[in-house]
PDB file of N, CA, C, O and CB in Angstrom:
ATOM      1  N   MET A   1      45.942 -70.671-151.743  1.00  0.00           N
ATOM      2  CA  MET A   1      47.089 -70.824-152.210  1.00  0.00           C
ATOM      3  C   MET A   1      46.955 -72.221-152.772  1.00  0.00           C
ATOM      4  O   MET A   1      48.000 -72.818-153.028  1.00  0.00           O
ATOM      5  CB  MET A   1      48.143 -70.567-151.226  1.00  0.00           C
ATOM      6  N   ALA A   2      45.875 -72.773-152.980  1.00  0.00           N
ATOM      7  CA  ALA A   2      45.711 -74.219-153.907  1.00  0.00           C
ATOM      8  C   ALA A   2      45.737 -73.428-155.538  1.00  0.00           C
ATOM      9  O   ALA A   2      46.256 -73.927-156.536  1.00  0.00           O
ATOM     10  CB  ALA A   2      43.801 -75.298-153.499  1.00  0.00           C
ATOM     11  N   HIS A   3      45.246 -72.488-155.493  1.00  0.00           N
ATOM     12  CA  HIS A   3      45.896 -72.343-157.397  1.00  0.00           C
ATOM     13  C   HIS A   3      46.945 -72.023-157.594  1.00  0.00           C
ATOM     14  O   HIS A   3      47.385 -72.433-158.668  1.00  0.00           O
ATOM     15  CB  HIS A   3      45.359 -71.343-158.405  1.00  0.00           C
ATOM     16  N   LEU A   4      47.697 -71.349-156.927  1.00  0.00           N
ATOM     17  CA  LEU A   4      49.187 -71.142-157.035  1.00  0.00           C
ATOM     18  C   LEU A   4      49.710 -72.366-156.997  1.00  0.00           C
ATOM     19  O   LEU A   4      50.259 -72.649-158.062  1.00  0.00           O
ATOM     20  CB  LEU A   4      49.824 -70.297-155.991  1.00  0.00           C
ATOM     21  N   ASN A   5      49.760 -73.268-156.125  1.00  0.00           N
ATOM     22  CA  ASN A   5      51.108 -74.343-156.090  1.00  0.00           C
ATOM     23  C   ASN A   5      50.100 -75.317-157.283  1.00  0.00           C
ATOM     24  O   ASN A   5      50.591 -76.445-157.239  1.00  0.00           O
ATOM     25  CB  ASN A   5      51.653 -75.344-154.028  1.00  0.00           C
ATOM     26  N   PHE A   6      48.968 -75.320-158.257  1.00  0.00           N
ATOM     27  CA  PHE A   6      48.896 -75.970-158.718  1.00  0.00           C
ATOM     28  C   PHE A   6      49.976 -74.874-160.398  1.00  0.00           C
ATOM     29  O   PHE A   6      50.584 -75.349-161.357  1.00  0.00           O
ATOM     30  CB  PHE A   6      47.342 -76.571-158.434  1.00  0.00           C
ATOM     31  N   ILE A   7      49.843 -74.072-160.180  1.00  0.00           N
ATOM     32  CA  ILE A   7      50.721 -72.890-160.782  1.00  0.00           C
ATOM     33  C   ILE A   7      51.890 -73.105-161.259  1.00  0.00           C
ATOM     34  O   ILE A   7      52.503 -73.058-162.326  1.00  0.00           O
ATOM     35  CB  ILE A   7      50.992 -71.936-159.951  1.00  0.00           C
ATOM     36  N   PHE A   8      52.072 -73.424-159.869  1.00  0.00           N
ATOM     37  CA  PHE A   8      54.263 -73.507-159.940  1.00  0.00           C
ATOM     38  C   PHE A   8      54.177 -75.076-160.163  1.00  0.00           C
ATOM     39  O   PHE A   8      55.312 -75.503-159.951  1.00  0.00           O
ATOM     40  CB  PHE A   8      55.607 -72.995-157.853  1.00  0.00           C
ATOM     41  N   LYS A   9      53.073 -76.434-160.600  1.00  0.00           N
ATOM     42  CA  LYS A   9      53.436 -77.609-160.608  1.00  0.00           C
ATOM     43  C   LYS A   9      53.944 -77.339-162.455  1.00  0.00           C
ATOM     44  O   LYS A   9      54.778 -77.965-163.109  1.00  0.00           O
ATOM     45  CB  LYS A   9      52.100 -78.810-160.019  1.00  0.00           C
ATOM     46  N   LEU A  10      53.069 -76.191-162.864  1.00  0.00           N
ATOM     47  CA  LEU A  10      53.204 -76.280-164.276  1.00  0.00           C
ATOM     48  C   LEU A  10      54.201 -75.263-164.797  1.00  0.00           C
ATOM     49  O   LEU A  10      54.451 -75.052-165.983  1.00  0.00           O
ATOM     50  CB  LEU A  10      51.877 -76.102-164.929  1.00  0.00           C
ATOM     51  N   LEU A  11      54.744 -74.651-163.719  1.00  0.00           N
ATOM     52  CA  LEU A  11      55.700 -73.312-164.401  1.00  0.00           C
ATOM     53  C   LEU A  11      56.410 -73.322-163.112  1.00  0.00           C
ATOM     54  O   LEU A  11      55.777 -72.735-162.234  1.00  0.00           O
ATOM     55  CB  LEU A  11      54.857 -71.546-164.924  1.00  0.00           C
ATOM     56  N   PRO A  12      57.585 -73.836-162.721  1.00  0.00           N
ATOM     57  CA  PRO A  12      58.530 -73.698-161.544  1.00  0.00           C
ATOM     58  C   PRO A  12      59.011 -72.209-161.399  1.00  0.00           C
ATOM     59  O   PRO A  12      59.463 -71.437-162.244  1.00  0.00           O
ATOM     60  CB  PRO A  12      59.816 -74.675-161.734  1.00  0.00           C
ATOM     61  N   ARG A  13      58.698 -72.010-159.675  1.00  0.00           N
ATOM     62  CA  ARG A  13      59.328 -70.651-159.947  1.00  0.00           C
ATOM     63  C   ARG A  13      60.642 -70.346-160.011  1.00  0.00           C
ATOM     64  O   ARG A  13      61.156 -69.233-160.124  1.00  0.00           O
ATOM     65  CB  ARG A  13      58.978 -69.859-159.138  1.00  0.00           C
ATOM     66  N   GLU A  14      61.455 -72.040-159.885  1.00  0.00           N
ATOM     67  CA  GLU A  14      62.910 -71.583-160.126  1.00  0.00           C
ATOM     68  C   GLU A  14      62.824 -71.061-161.147  1.00  0.00           C
ATOM     69  O   GLU A  14      63.325 -69.952-160.960  1.00  0.00           O
ATOM     70  CB  GLU A  14      63.981 -72.483-160.178  1.00  0.00           C
ATOM     71  N   VAL A  15      62.352 -71.163-162.632  1.00  0.00           N
ATOM     72  CA  VAL A  15      62.258 -70.159-164.045  1.00  0.00           C
ATOM     73  C   VAL A  15      61.633 -68.906-164.181  1.00  0.00           C
ATOM     74  O   VAL A  15      61.862 -68.139-165.116  1.00  0.00           O
ATOM     75  CB  VAL A  15      61.591 -70.774-165.070  1.00  0.00           C
ATOM     76  N   THR A  16      60.599 -68.620-162.971  1.00  0.00           N
ATOM     77  CA  THR A  16      59.899 -67.734-163.694  1.00  0.00           C
ATOM     78  C   THR A  16      60.435 -66.393-163.309  1.00  0.00           C
ATOM     79  O   THR A  16      60.431 -66.071-162.121  1.00  0.00           O
ATOM     80  CB  THR A  16      58.448 -67.887-163.489  1.00  0.00           C
ATOM     81  N   ASP A  17      60.931 -65.529-164.298  1.00  0.00           N
ATOM     82  CA  ASP A  17      61.176 -64.167-164.037  1.00  0.00           C
ATOM     83  C   ASP A  17      60.125 -63.011-163.621  1.00  0.00           C
ATOM     84  O   ASP A  17      60.354 -62.048-162.890  1.00  0.00           O
ATOM     85  CB  ASP A  17      61.731 -63.799-165.112  1.00  0.00           C
ATOM     86  N   THR A  18      58.705 -63.407-164.384  1.00  0.00           N
ATOM     87  CA  THR A  18      57.989 -62.749-164.018  1.00  0.00           C
ATOM     88  C   THR A  18      56.568 -62.907-163.448  1.00  0.00           C
ATOM     89  O   THR A  18      55.845 -63.688-164.066  1.00  0.00           O
ATOM     90  CB  THR A  18      58.098 -62.224-164.729  1.00  0.00           C
ATOM     91  N   PHE A  19      56.014 -62.248-162.293  1.00  0.00           N
ATOM     92  CA  PHE A  19      54.665 -62.864-161.956  1.00  0.00           C
ATOM     93  C   PHE A  19      53.749 -61.795-161.893  1.00  0.00           C
ATOM     94  O   PHE A  19      54.268 -60.698-161.684  1.00  0.00           O
ATOM     95  CB  PHE A  19      54.627 -63.661-160.630  1.00  0.00           C
ATOM     96  N   VAL A  20      52.573 -61.821-162.014  1.00  0.00           N
ATOM     97  CA  VAL A  20      51.455 -60.720-162.486  1.00  0.00           C
ATOM     98  C   VAL A  20      50.328 -61.285-162.028  1.00  0.00           C
ATOM     99  O   VAL A  20      49.718 -62.165-162.636  1.00  0.00           O
ATOM    100  CB  VAL A  20      51.292 -60.397-164.094  1.00  0.00           C
ATOM    101  N   VAL A  21      49.886 -60.647-160.565  1.00  0.00           N
ATOM    102  CA  VAL A  21      48.657 -60.623-159.975  1.00  0.00           C
ATOM    103  C   VAL A  21      47.748 -60.115-160.168  1.00  0.00           C
ATOM    104  O   VAL A  21      47.760 -58.953-159.763  1.00  0.00           O
ATOM    105  CB  VAL A  21      48.628 -60.434-159.184  1.00  0.00           C
ATOM    106  N   ASN A  22      46.769 -60.461-160.684  1.00  0.00           N
ATOM    107  CA  ASN A  22      45.447 -59.297-161.235  1.00  0.00           C
ATOM    108  C   ASN A  22      44.467 -59.968-160.585  1.00  0.00           C
ATOM    109  O   ASN A  22      44.532 -61.095-160.094  1.00  0.00           O
ATOM    110  CB  ASN A  22      45.002 -59.088-163.082  1.00  0.00           C
ATOM    111  N   GLY A  23      43.315 -59.014-160.615  1.00  0.00           N
ATOM    112  CA  GLY A  23      41.626 -58.911-160.375  1.00  0.00           C
ATOM    113  C   GLY A  23      41.166 -57.822-160.384  1.00  0.00           C
ATOM    114  O   GLY A  23      41.660 -56.704-160.238  1.00  0.00           O
ATOM    115  N   CYS A  24      39.836 -58.308-160.629  1.00  0.00           N
ATOM    116  CA  CYS A  24      39.164 -56.346-160.835  1.00  0.00           C
ATOM    117  C   CYS A  24      37.714 -57.359-159.801  1.00  0.00           C
ATOM    118  O   CYS A  24      37.193 -58.474-159.816  1.00  0.00           O
ATOM    119  CB  CYS A  24      38.504 -55.262-163.564  1.00  0.00           C
ATOM    120  N   SER A  25      37.629 -56.227-159.127  1.00  0.00           N
ATOM    121  CA  SER A  25      35.863 -55.738-158.311  1.00  0.00           C
ATOM    122  C   SER A  25      36.596 -56.667-157.071  1.00  0.00           C
ATOM    123  O   SER A  25      37.722 -56.401-156.650  1.00  0.00           O
ATOM    124  CB  SER A  25      33.668 -56.583-159.265  1.00  0.00           C
ATOM    125  N   ALA A  26      35.940 -57.561-156.669  1.00  0.00           N
ATOM    126  CA  ALA A  26      36.162 -58.365-155.350  1.00  0.00           C
ATOM    127  C   ALA A  26      37.925 -58.830-155.431  1.00  0.00           C
ATOM    128  O   ALA A  26      38.543 -58.766-154.369  1.00  0.00           O
ATOM    129  CB  ALA A  26      34.939 -59.936-155.322  1.00  0.00           C
ATOM    130  N   GLY A  27      38.546 -59.204-156.472  1.00  0.00           N
ATOM    131  CA  GLY A  27      39.821 -59.850-157.154  1.00  0.00           C
ATOM    132  C   GLY A  27      40.851 -58.977-157.018  1.00  0.00           C
ATOM    133  O   GLY A  27      42.016 -59.338-156.854  1.00  0.00           O
ATOM    134  N   GLY A  28      40.362 -57.447-157.098  1.00  0.00           N
ATOM    135  CA  GLY A  28      41.104 -56.586-157.015  1.00  0.00           C
ATOM    136  C   GLY A  28      41.611 -55.926-155.405  1.00  0.00           C
ATOM    137  O   GLY A  28      42.524 -55.126-155.200  1.00  0.00           O
ATOM    138  N   LEU A  29      40.697 -56.556-154.412  1.00  0.00           N
ATOM    139  CA  LEU A  29      40.820 -56.335-153.344  1.00  0.00           C
ATOM    140  C   LEU A  29      41.954 -57.519-152.768  1.00  0.00           C
ATOM    141  O   LEU A  29      42.630 -57.538-151.740  1.00  0.00           O
ATOM    142  CB  LEU A  29      39.467 -56.234-152.817  1.00  0.00           C
ATOM    143  N   ALA A  30      41.826 -58.573-154.014  1.00  0.00           N
ATOM    144  CA  ALA A  30      42.517 -59.575-152.931  1.00  0.00           C
ATOM    145  C   ALA A  30      44.218 -59.481-153.680  1.00  0.00           C
ATOM    146  O   ALA A  30      45.283 -60.040-153.418  1.00  0.00           O
ATOM    147  CB  ALA A  30      41.612 -61.569-152.941  1.00  0.00           C
ATOM    148  N   VAL A  31      43.823 -58.575-154.605  1.00  0.00           N
ATOM    149  CA  VAL A  31      45.399 -58.456-155.239  1.00  0.00           C
ATOM    150  C   VAL A  31      46.313 -57.739-154.061  1.00  0.00           C
ATOM    151  O   VAL A  31      47.501 -57.950-153.818  1.00  0.00           O
ATOM    152  CB  VAL A  31      45.453 -57.357-156.830  1.00  0.00           C
ATOM    153  N   TYR A  32      45.246 -56.673-153.291  1.00  0.00           N
ATOM    154  CA  TYR A  32      45.895 -56.370-152.449  1.00  0.00           C
ATOM    155  C   TYR A  32      45.986 -56.634-151.134  1.00  0.00           C
ATOM    156  O   TYR A  32      46.896 -56.110-150.492  1.00  0.00           O
ATOM    157  CB  TYR A  32      45.853 -55.603-152.565  1.00  0.00           C
ATOM    158  N   THR A  33      45.359 -57.213-150.713  1.00  0.00           N
ATOM    159  CA  THR A  33      45.400 -58.437-149.659  1.00  0.00           C
ATOM    160  C   THR A  33      46.566 -59.224-149.456  1.00  0.00           C
ATOM    161  O   THR A  33      47.249 -59.459-148.459  1.00  0.00           O
ATOM    162  CB  THR A  33      44.455 -59.419-149.984  1.00  0.00           C
ATOM    163  N   TRP A  34      46.640 -59.656-150.926  1.00  0.00           N
ATOM    164  CA  TRP A  34      47.506 -61.114-151.039  1.00  0.00           C
ATOM    165  C   TRP A  34      48.889 -61.020-151.501  1.00  0.00           C
ATOM    166  O   TRP A  34      49.774 -61.871-151.594  1.00  0.00           O
ATOM    167  CB  TRP A  34      46.852 -62.134-152.075  1.00  0.00           C
ATOM    168  N   LEU A  35      48.852 -59.771-151.767  1.00  0.00           N
ATOM    169  CA  LEU A  35      49.880 -59.252-153.093  1.00  0.00           C
ATOM    170  C   LEU A  35      51.044 -59.656-152.384  1.00  0.00           C
ATOM    171  O   LEU A  35      51.636 -60.644-152.818  1.00  0.00           O
ATOM    172  CB  LEU A  35      49.932 -57.415-153.635  1.00  0.00           C
ATOM    173  N   ASP A  36      51.532 -59.019-151.272  1.00  0.00           N
ATOM    174  CA  ASP A  36      52.877 -59.326-150.361  1.00  0.00           C
ATOM    175  C   ASP A  36      53.249 -60.898-149.953  1.00  0.00           C
ATOM    176  O   ASP A  36      54.388 -61.314-150.163  1.00  0.00           O
ATOM    177  CB  ASP A  36      52.679 -58.528-148.898  1.00  0.00           C
ATOM    178  N   LYS A  37      52.199 -61.774-149.344  1.00  0.00           N
ATOM    179  CA  LYS A  37      52.636 -63.096-149.229  1.00  0.00           C
ATOM    180  C   LYS A  37      52.919 -63.694-150.266  1.00  0.00           C
ATOM    181  O   LYS A  37      53.754 -64.597-150.207  1.00  0.00           O
ATOM    182  CB  LYS A  37      51.893 -63.807-148.669  1.00  0.00           C
ATOM    183  N   ILE A  38      52.223 -63.312-151.660  1.00  0.00           N
ATOM    184  CA  ILE A  38      52.273 -64.605-152.567  1.00  0.00           C
ATOM    185  C   ILE A  38      53.801 -63.882-153.500  1.00  0.00           C
ATOM    186  O   ILE A  38      54.590 -64.635-154.070  1.00  0.00           O
ATOM    187  CB  ILE A  38      50.390 -64.949-153.752  1.00  0.00           C
ATOM    188  N   ALA A  39      53.971 -62.393-153.491  1.00  0.00           N
ATOM    189  CA  ALA A  39      55.348 -62.204-153.647  1.00  0.00           C
ATOM    190  C   ALA A  39      56.956 -62.835-152.913  1.00  0.00           C
ATOM    191  O   ALA A  39      58.016 -63.034-153.507  1.00  0.00           O
ATOM    192  CB  ALA A  39      55.238 -61.020-153.448  1.00  0.00           C
ATOM    193  N   ASN A  40      56.676 -63.008-151.632  1.00  0.00           N
ATOM    194  CA  ASN A  40      57.533 -63.877-150.305  1.00  0.00           C
ATOM    195  C   ASN A  40      57.150 -65.224-150.918  1.00  0.00           C
ATOM    196  O   ASN A  40      58.169 -65.911-150.841  1.00  0.00           O
ATOM    197  CB  ASN A  40      56.875 -63.653-148.353  1.00  0.00           C
ATOM    198  N   MET A  41      56.406 -65.762-151.353  1.00  0.00           N
ATOM    199  CA  MET A  41      56.332 -66.762-151.568  1.00  0.00           C
ATOM    200  C   MET A  41      57.415 -67.556-152.810  1.00  0.00           C
ATOM    201  O   MET A  41      58.180 -68.519-152.837  1.00  0.00           O
ATOM    202  CB  MET A  41      55.081 -66.711-151.683  1.00  0.00           C
ATOM    203  N   ILE A  42      56.954 -66.540-153.717  1.00  0.00           N
ATOM    204  CA  ILE A  42      57.827 -66.417-155.011  1.00  0.00           C
ATOM    205  C   ILE A  42      58.871 -66.340-154.615  1.00  0.00           C
ATOM    206  O   ILE A  42      59.549 -67.365-154.674  1.00  0.00           O
ATOM    207  CB  ILE A  42      57.672 -65.401-155.925  1.00  0.00           C
ATOM    208  N   ASN A  43      59.420 -65.226-154.092  1.00  0.00           N
ATOM    209  CA  ASN A  43      60.993 -64.667-153.951  1.00  0.00           C
ATOM    210  C   ASN A  43      61.635 -65.545-152.857  1.00  0.00           C
ATOM    211  O   ASN A  43      62.853 -65.418-152.734  1.00  0.00           O
ATOM    212  CB  ASN A  43      61.111 -62.924-153.449  1.00  0.00           C
ATOM    213  N   SER A  44      60.884 -66.580-151.892  1.00  0.00           N
ATOM    214  CA  SER A  44      61.432 -67.053-151.420  1.00  0.00           C
ATOM    215  C   SER A  44      62.772 -68.110-152.158  1.00  0.00           C
ATOM    216  O   SER A  44      63.940 -68.373-151.870  1.00  0.00           O
ATOM    217  CB  SER A  44      60.525 -67.355-150.786  1.00  0.00           C
ATOM    218  N   VAL A  45      61.557 -68.578-153.509  1.00  0.00           N
ATOM    219  CA  VAL A  45      62.682 -69.647-154.330  1.00  0.00           C
ATOM    220  C   VAL A  45      63.843 -69.336-155.244  1.00  0.00           C
ATOM    221  O   VAL A  45      64.899 -69.903-155.521  1.00  0.00           O
ATOM    222  CB  VAL A  45      61.975 -70.467-155.231  1.00  0.00           C
ATOM    223  N   ASN A  46      62.921 -67.615-155.801  1.00  0.00           N
ATOM    224  CA  ASN A  46      63.622 -67.508-156.479  1.00  0.00           C
ATOM    225  C   ASN A  46      63.742 -65.702-156.288  1.00  0.00           C
ATOM    226  O   ASN A  46      62.956 -65.027-156.952  1.00  0.00           O
ATOM    227  CB  ASN A  46      63.229 -68.299-157.698  1.00  0.00           C
ATOM    228  N   PRO A  47      64.410 -65.229-155.674  1.00  0.00           N
ATOM    229  CA  PRO A  47      64.747 -63.982-155.331  1.00  0.00           C
ATOM    230  C   PRO A  47      64.850 -63.158-156.402  1.00  0.00           C
ATOM    231  O   PRO A  47      64.627 -61.977-156.135  1.00  0.00           O
ATOM    232  CB  PRO A  47      65.827 -63.949-154.644  1.00  0.00           C
ATOM    233  N   ASN A  48      65.198 -63.482-157.881  1.00  0.00           N
ATOM    234  CA  ASN A  48      65.238 -62.573-159.315  1.00  0.00           C
ATOM    235  C   ASN A  48      63.760 -61.867-159.682  1.00  0.00           C
ATOM    236  O   ASN A  48      63.520 -60.730-160.087  1.00  0.00           O
ATOM    237  CB  ASN A  48      65.663 -63.683-160.731  1.00  0.00           C
ATOM    238  N   THR A  49      62.862 -62.989-159.381  1.00  0.00           N
ATOM    239  CA  THR A  49      61.382 -62.990-160.066  1.00  0.00           C
ATOM    240  C   THR A  49      60.845 -61.318-159.258  1.00  0.00           C
ATOM    241  O   THR A  49      60.838 -60.848-158.120  1.00  0.00           O
ATOM    242  CB  THR A  49      60.164 -64.805-159.450  1.00  0.00           C
ATOM    243  N   LYS A  50      60.445 -60.867-160.663  1.00  0.00           N
ATOM    244  CA  LYS A  50      59.668 -59.304-160.107  1.00  0.00           C
ATOM    245  C   LYS A  50      58.549 -59.857-160.214  1.00  0.00           C
ATOM    246  O   LYS A  50      58.256 -60.561-161.181  1.00  0.00           O
ATOM    247  CB  LYS A  50      59.751 -57.706-161.002  1.00  0.00           C
ATOM    248  N   VAL A  51      57.564 -59.553-158.980  1.00  0.00           N
ATOM    249  CA  VAL A  51      56.289 -59.753-158.818  1.00  0.00           C
ATOM    250  C   VAL A  51      55.321 -58.209-158.885  1.00  0.00           C
ATOM    251  O   VAL A  51      55.585 -57.326-158.069  1.00  0.00           O
ATOM    252  CB  VAL A  51      56.226 -60.561-157.432  1.00  0.00           C
ATOM    253  N   PHE A  52      54.341 -58.032-159.799  1.00  0.00           N
ATOM    254  CA  PHE A  52      53.544 -57.127-160.033  1.00  0.00           C
ATOM    255  C   PHE A  52      52.164 -57.060-159.544  1.00  0.00           C
ATOM    256  O   PHE A  52      51.713 -57.499-160.602  1.00  0.00           O
ATOM    257  CB  PHE A  52      53.570 -57.065-161.127  1.00  0.00           C
ATOM    258  N   GLY A  53      51.418 -56.932-159.039  1.00  0.00           N
ATOM    259  CA  GLY A  53      49.748 -56.571-159.030  1.00  0.00           C
ATOM    260  C   GLY A  53      49.265 -55.451-159.673  1.00  0.00           C
ATOM    261  O   GLY A  53      49.507 -54.251-159.551  1.00  0.00           O
ATOM    262  N   LEU A  54      48.551 -56.072-160.363  1.00  0.00           N
ATOM    263  CA  LEU A  54      47.154 -55.484-161.279  1.00  0.00           C
ATOM    264  C   LEU A  54      46.188 -55.358-160.438  1.00  0.00           C
ATOM    265  O   LEU A  54      45.991 -56.412-159.834  1.00  0.00           O
ATOM    266  CB  LEU A  54      46.528 -56.419-162.483  1.00  0.00           C
ATOM    267  N   ALA A  55      45.252 -54.212-160.032  1.00  0.00           N
ATOM    268  CA  ALA A  55      44.016 -54.540-159.093  1.00  0.00           C
ATOM    269  C   ALA A  55      43.113 -53.458-159.525  1.00  0.00           C
ATOM    270  O   ALA A  55      43.315 -52.268-159.285  1.00  0.00           O
ATOM    271  CB  ALA A  55      44.313 -54.505-157.374  1.00  0.00           C
ATOM    272  N   ASP A  56      41.998 -53.981-160.245  1.00  0.00           N
ATOM    273  CA  ASP A  56      40.936 -52.891-161.330  1.00  0.00           C
ATOM    274  C   ASP A  56      40.309 -52.829-160.280  1.00  0.00           C
ATOM    275  O   ASP A  56      40.534 -53.865-159.654  1.00  0.00           O
ATOM    276  CB  ASP A  56      39.966 -53.352-162.872  1.00  0.00           C
ATOM    277  N   SER A  57      39.448 -51.989-159.584  1.00  0.00           N
ATOM    278  CA  SER A  57      38.262 -51.628-159.180  1.00  0.00           C
ATOM    279  C   SER A  57      38.470 -52.547-157.682  1.00  0.00           C
ATOM    280  O   SER A  57      37.524 -53.333-157.623  1.00  0.00           O
ATOM    281  CB  SER A  57      36.944 -52.012-160.352  1.00  0.00           C
ATOM    282  N   GLY A  58      39.144 -52.667-156.785  1.00  0.00           N
ATOM    283  CA  GLY A  58      39.597 -53.337-155.553  1.00  0.00           C
ATOM    284  C   GLY A  58      39.035 -52.444-154.426  1.00  0.00           C
ATOM    285  O   GLY A  58      38.879 -53.033-153.357  1.00  0.00           O
ATOM    286  N   PHE A  59      38.724 -51.224-154.456  1.00  0.00           N
ATOM    287  CA  PHE A  59      38.528 -50.750-153.032  1.00  0.00           C
ATOM    288  C   PHE A  59      36.316 -50.872-152.579  1.00  0.00           C
ATOM    289  O   PHE A  59      35.252 -50.842-153.197  1.00  0.00           O
ATOM    290  CB  PHE A  59      39.386 -48.630-153.093  1.00  0.00           C
ATOM    291  N   PHE A  60      36.702 -50.976-151.478  1.00  0.00           N
ATOM    292  CA  PHE A  60      35.279 -51.075-150.799  1.00  0.00           C
ATOM    293  C   PHE A  60      35.224 -50.271-149.831  1.00  0.00           C
ATOM    294  O   PHE A  60      36.049 -50.057-148.943  1.00  0.00           O
ATOM    295  CB  PHE A  60      34.875 -52.348-150.267  1.00  0.00           C
ATOM    296  N   MET A  61      34.130 -49.784-150.040  1.00  0.00           N
ATOM    297  CA  MET A  61      33.733 -48.382-148.980  1.00  0.00           C
ATOM    298  C   MET A  61      33.552 -49.104-147.623  1.00  0.00           C
ATOM    299  O   MET A  61      34.170 -48.578-146.698  1.00  0.00           O
ATOM    300  CB  MET A  61      32.051 -47.397-149.426  1.00  0.00           C
ATOM    301  N   ASP A  62      33.155 -49.708-147.458  1.00  0.00           N
ATOM    302  CA  ASP A  62      32.701 -50.670-145.593  1.00  0.00           C
ATOM    303  C   ASP A  62      33.564 -51.321-145.772  1.00  0.00           C
ATOM    304  O   ASP A  62      33.033 -52.174-146.483  1.00  0.00           O
ATOM    305  CB  ASP A  62      31.169 -51.755-145.092  1.00  0.00           C
ATOM    306  N   TYR A  63      34.780 -51.671-145.653  1.00  0.00           N
ATOM    307  CA  TYR A  63      35.889 -52.395-145.791  1.00  0.00           C
ATOM    308  C   TYR A  63      36.532 -52.132-144.784  1.00  0.00           C
ATOM    309  O   TYR A  63      37.276 -51.151-144.798  1.00  0.00           O
ATOM    310  CB  TYR A  63      36.574 -52.247-146.855  1.00  0.00           C
ATOM    311  N   PRO A  64      36.441 -52.764-143.893  1.00  0.00           N
ATOM    312  CA  PRO A  64      37.873 -52.425-142.728  1.00  0.00           C
ATOM    313  C   PRO A  64      39.109 -52.240-143.112  1.00  0.00           C
ATOM    314  O   PRO A  64      39.281 -53.018-144.050  1.00  0.00           O
ATOM    315  CB  PRO A  64      38.220 -53.492-141.770  1.00  0.00           C
ATOM    316  N   SER A  65      40.074 -51.644-142.915  1.00  0.00           N
ATOM    317  CA  SER A  65      41.585 -51.663-143.507  1.00  0.00           C
ATOM    318  C   SER A  65      42.540 -52.304-142.386  1.00  0.00           C
ATOM    319  O   SER A  65      42.773 -52.157-141.186  1.00  0.00           O
ATOM    320  CB  SER A  65      42.160 -50.011-143.897  1.00  0.00           C
ATOM    321  N   ASN A  66      42.898 -52.983-143.307  1.00  0.00           N
ATOM    322  CA  ASN A  66      43.847 -54.642-142.854  1.00  0.00           C
ATOM    323  C   ASN A  66      44.627 -53.877-141.941  1.00  0.00           C
ATOM    324  O   ASN A  66      44.528 -54.332-140.801  1.00  0.00           O
ATOM    325  CB  ASN A  66      45.049 -55.698-144.269  1.00  0.00           C
ATOM    326  N   LYS A  67      45.479 -52.731-142.040  1.00  0.00           N
ATOM    327  CA  LYS A  67      45.804 -51.924-140.791  1.00  0.00           C
ATOM    328  C   LYS A  67      45.820 -51.305-139.813  1.00  0.00           C
ATOM    329  O   LYS A  67      46.743 -51.121-139.019  1.00  0.00           O
ATOM    330  CB  LYS A  67      45.971 -51.627-140.721  1.00  0.00           C
ATOM    331  N   THR A  68      44.643 -50.891-139.810  1.00  0.00           N
ATOM    332  CA  THR A  68      44.479 -50.144-138.184  1.00  0.00           C
ATOM    333  C   THR A  68      42.814 -51.035-138.295  1.00  0.00           C
ATOM    334  O   THR A  68      42.088 -50.655-137.376  1.00  0.00           O
ATOM    335  CB  THR A  68      44.489 -47.651-138.011  1.00  0.00           C
ATOM    336  N   GLY A  69      42.339 -51.771-138.932  1.00  0.00           N
ATOM    337  CA  GLY A  69      40.836 -52.535-138.632  1.00  0.00           C
ATOM    338  C   GLY A  69      39.820 -51.833-138.143  1.00  0.00           C
ATOM    339  O   GLY A  69      38.811 -52.181-137.531  1.00  0.00           O
ATOM    340  N   LYS A  70      40.344 -50.471-138.603  1.00  0.00           N
ATOM    341  CA  LYS A  70      38.638 -49.472-138.882  1.00  0.00           C
ATOM    342  C   LYS A  70      38.152 -49.115-140.129  1.00  0.00           C
ATOM    343  O   LYS A  70      38.853 -49.486-141.071  1.00  0.00           O
ATOM    344  CB  LYS A  70      38.598 -47.939-138.295  1.00  0.00           C
ATOM    345  N   ASN A  71      37.011 -48.414-140.430  1.00  0.00           N
ATOM    346  CA  ASN A  71      36.838 -48.386-141.305  1.00  0.00           C
ATOM    347  C   ASN A  71      36.957 -47.211-141.942  1.00  0.00           C
ATOM    348  O   ASN A  71      36.080 -46.357-142.074  1.00  0.00           O
ATOM    349  CB  ASN A  71      36.086 -48.881-141.336  1.00  0.00           C
ATOM    350  N   ASP A  72      38.386 -47.180-142.447  1.00  0.00           N
ATOM    351  CA  ASP A  72      39.411 -45.683-142.595  1.00  0.00           C
ATOM    352  C   ASP A  72      38.743 -45.048-143.918  1.00  0.00           C
ATOM    353  O   ASP A  72      38.560 -43.846-144.109  1.00  0.00           O
ATOM    354  CB  ASP A  72      41.455 -46.024-142.927  1.00  0.00           C
ATOM    355  N   TYR A  73      38.433 -46.049-144.745  1.00  0.00           N
ATOM    356  CA  TYR A  73      37.533 -44.971-146.318  1.00  0.00           C
ATOM    357  C   TYR A  73      36.001 -44.357-146.052  1.00  0.00           C
ATOM    358  O   TYR A  73      35.345 -43.526-146.680  1.00  0.00           O
ATOM    359  CB  TYR A  73      37.121 -46.234-147.994  1.00  0.00           C
ATOM    360  N   THR A  74      35.833 -44.824-145.325  1.00  0.00           N
ATOM    361  CA  THR A  74      34.909 -43.805-145.483  1.00  0.00           C
ATOM    362  C   THR A  74      34.646 -42.508-144.044  1.00  0.00           C
ATOM    363  O   THR A  74      33.821 -41.596-143.985  1.00  0.00           O
ATOM    364  CB  THR A  74      33.552 -44.727-145.808  1.00  0.00           C
ATOM    365  N   THR A  75      35.942 -43.012-142.829  1.00  0.00           N
ATOM    366  CA  THR A  75      36.080 -41.790-142.226  1.00  0.00           C
ATOM    367  C   THR A  75      36.895 -40.941-142.070  1.00  0.00           C
ATOM    368  O   THR A  75      37.048 -40.083-141.201  1.00  0.00           O
ATOM    369  CB  THR A  75      35.904 -41.829-141.457  1.00  0.00           C
ATOM    370  N   ASN A  76      37.594 -41.290-143.230  1.00  0.00           N
ATOM    371  CA  ASN A  76      38.889 -39.870-143.686  1.00  0.00           C
ATOM    372  C   ASN A  76      38.303 -39.682-145.343  1.00  0.00           C
ATOM    373  O   ASN A  76      39.135 -39.601-146.246  1.00  0.00           O
ATOM    374  CB  ASN A  76      41.263 -40.570-143.676  1.00  0.00           C
ATOM    375  N   ILE A  77      37.170 -39.636-145.578  1.00  0.00           N
ATOM    376  CA  ILE A  77      36.687 -38.786-146.520  1.00  0.00           C
ATOM    377  C   ILE A  77      36.634 -37.248-146.509  1.00  0.00           C
ATOM    378  O   ILE A  77      36.154 -36.640-147.465  1.00  0.00           O
ATOM    379  CB  ILE A  77      35.593 -39.166-146.656  1.00  0.00           C
TER     380      ILE A  77
END
């Protein structure tokens, strides 16, 4: 969150109309993991801001699901 706080010092949330969170590989997984929290953080100040997530290659076969805590990727194939 320190990076976001730094960004919002340079570009305040009050004037931001569109915000894109992107990442690839492990960063792609971070997009999936953190997008809702980041969107809530931004929309708490400016509900009109559109927040998008753009993940590239963020699936890890051996990573447990946040929803179930189980390794859903390999057990449901």
